[in-house]
C-alpha positions in Angstrom: 82.8 -109.1 -142.8 82.7 -112.5 -141.8 86.0 -112.1 -141.0 85.3 -109.6 -138.3 82.2 -110.9 -137.0 85.3 -114.5 -136.3 87.8 -112.8 -135.0 85.4 -110.8 -132.6 83.7 -114.7 -131.5 87.6 -115.4 -131.1 88.5 -112.4 -128.5 88.2 -114.5 -125.6 90.8 -115.1 -123.4 93.2 -114.6 -126.1 95.3 -111.5 -127.4 92.9 -109.6 -129.5 95.4 -109.2 -132.5 95.6 -113.2 -132.8 92.1 -113.4 -132.5 91.4 -111.3 -135.6 93.6 -113.0 -137.5 91.5 -115.6 -136.8 89.2 -115.6 -139.9 92.8 -115.1 -142.2 93.3 -118.6 -140.6 90.7 -120.1 -141.6 90.9 -118.6 -144.8 94.0 -120.1 -145.9 93.4 -123.6 -144.5 90.2 -124.2 -145.8 89.9 -122.6 -148.6 86.6 -120.2 -147.8 85.1 -117.5 -145.1 81.5 -119.1 -146.7 79.4 -119.8 -143.2 77.5 -122.4 -145.6 81.2 -124.3 -146.5 81.8 -124.0 -142.6 78.3 -125.1 -140.8 78.7 -128.0 -143.5 81.9 -129.0 -142.4 83.1 -132.4 -141.0 82.9 -131.3 -137.0 86.1 -133.5 -136.6 87.9 -132.0 -139.6 86.9 -128.6 -139.1 88.7 -129.0 -135.4 91.9 -130.5 -136.8 92.3 -127.6 -139.1 91.4 -124.8 -136.1 93.8 -127.0 -134.2 96.7 -127.0 -136.6 99.9 -124.7 -135.3 99.2 -121.9 -135.3 95.6 -122.5 -133.8 92.7 -119.8 -134.4 92.7 -120.2 -130.7 93.8 -121.3 -127.2 91.3 -123.3 -127.4 90.9 -124.7 -130.4 88.5 -127.8 -130.1 85.7 -125.7 -128.5 85.9 -122.1 -130.5 86.0 -124.9 -134.2 82.7 -125.8 -132.8 81.5 -122.4 -131.7 82.8 -120.8 -135.2 80.9 -123.9 -137.1 77.7 -122.9 -134.9 78.1 -119.3 -135.8 78.2 -120.0 -139.4 74.8 -122.3 -139.1 73.6 -119.4 -137.8 74.2 -116.8 -140.1 73.6 -119.3 -142.9 70.1 -120.3 -141.3 69.2 -116.5 -140.0 71.1 -114.1 -142.9 71.0 -116.7 -145.5 75.0 -116.7 -145.2 74.8 -113.1 -145.5 76.3 -111.7 -142.3 76.5 -108.1 -143.0 72.3 -108.3 -143.1 73.2 -108.9 -139.3 73.9 -104.7 -138.7 72.5 -103.5 -142.4 68.9 -104.7 -141.5 68.6 -103.5 -137.8 67.1 -100.3 -137.7 67.8 -99.0 -134.2 71.0 -99.6 -131.3 68.9 -101.4 -129.2 68.2 -104.0 -131.9 71.5 -104.4 -133.2 72.5 -105.5 -129.7 69.9 -107.9 -129.9 70.8 -109.3 -132.9 74.9 -109.6 -131.9 73.8 -111.1 -128.7 72.2 -114.2 -130.5 75.3 -115.1 -131.8 77.2 -118.1 -129.9 79.9 -116.7 -127.9 78.1 -113.2 -127.8 77.1 -111.8 -124.3 75.6 -108.6 -123.4 79.6 -106.8 -122.9 81.1 -108.6 -126.1 78.0 -107.6 -128.3 78.5 -103.8 -126.8 81.9 -104.0 -128.1 81.1 -105.5 -131.2 78.3 -102.5 -131.9 81.5 -99.9 -131.0 83.4 -101.6 -133.3 80.7 -101.4 -136.1 79.9 -98.0 -135.5 83.7 -96.7 -135.1 85.6 -98.7 -137.5 82.6 -99.4 -140.2 80.5 -96.3 -139.9 77.5 -98.4 -139.2 75.5 -96.0 -137.0 72.0 -96.9 -136.1 69.6 -94.8 -134.2 70.7 -95.1 -130.3 74.0 -96.8 -131.1 75.9 -95.4 -128.4 73.1 -96.5 -125.9 73.4 -99.8 -126.7 77.2 -99.7 -126.9 77.7 -98.5 -123.4 80.7 -97.3 -122.0 82.3 -98.6 -125.2 80.8 -95.9 -127.6 82.5 -93.0 -125.8 85.9 -91.8 -126.7 89.3 -93.7 -125.6 90.9 -96.9 -125.8 88.6 -99.2 -124.0 88.2 -101.9 -126.2 89.1 -103.2 -130.0 86.5 -100.9 -131.1 89.4 -97.9 -130.6 92.1 -100.3 -132.0 93.5 -98.5 -135.5 97.1 -98.9 -134.7 99.4 -100.3 -132.5 99.8 -97.4 -130.4 96.4 -97.6 -130.0 96.7 -101.3 -129.5 99.1 -100.9 -126.3 96.3 -97.8 -124.8 93.5 -100.4 -125.1 96.1 -102.8 -123.5 96.9 -100.3 -120.7 93.1 -99.7 -119.9 92.2 -103.1 -119.7 95.1 -104.0 -117.1 93.9 -100.6 -114.9 90.7 -101.8 -115.1 91.3 -105.8 -114.1 93.9 -103.9 -111.2 91.1 -101.4 -109.9 88.9 -104.5 -109.6 91.2 -106.7 -107.6 91.8 -103.6 -105.9 88.1 -103.3 -104.4 87.4 -106.9 -104.3 90.5 -107.3 -101.6 89.1 -104.1 -99.7 
């Protein structure tokens, strides 16, 4: 479960399929995804591990630091059990708030993660649809909707169309 949160955190200015491999890269190189161990690692050594090609992200140094912050928060707030982030949330609003407290999770990323939890893992507290906003809708809007290669392509097409529309509106 921590690998999913790590992948979502890394899904920023980086291909989503690469971002979600980040947890595996850390596990393979560091030997564990235990939040306490990651949080307590020497920052320079952890950064070096994250930067080893193929790096965990296109900005491996800053993401290594953010990953250690994330691990420290999970350790301190949830006793190292990241699933408590969603299993103890009784409403979608509370879940969204908890996700937004994670390092690197603004409102949009938090909404996408709420949708991912609901669509992929069946985590659906009351009001999750409202909390996830448009990402709760059926379609191919985000990583929450990716289940195979075809859906990945459809999400990419949706994102490209959205960017083109925003650019056209800005130029008008």
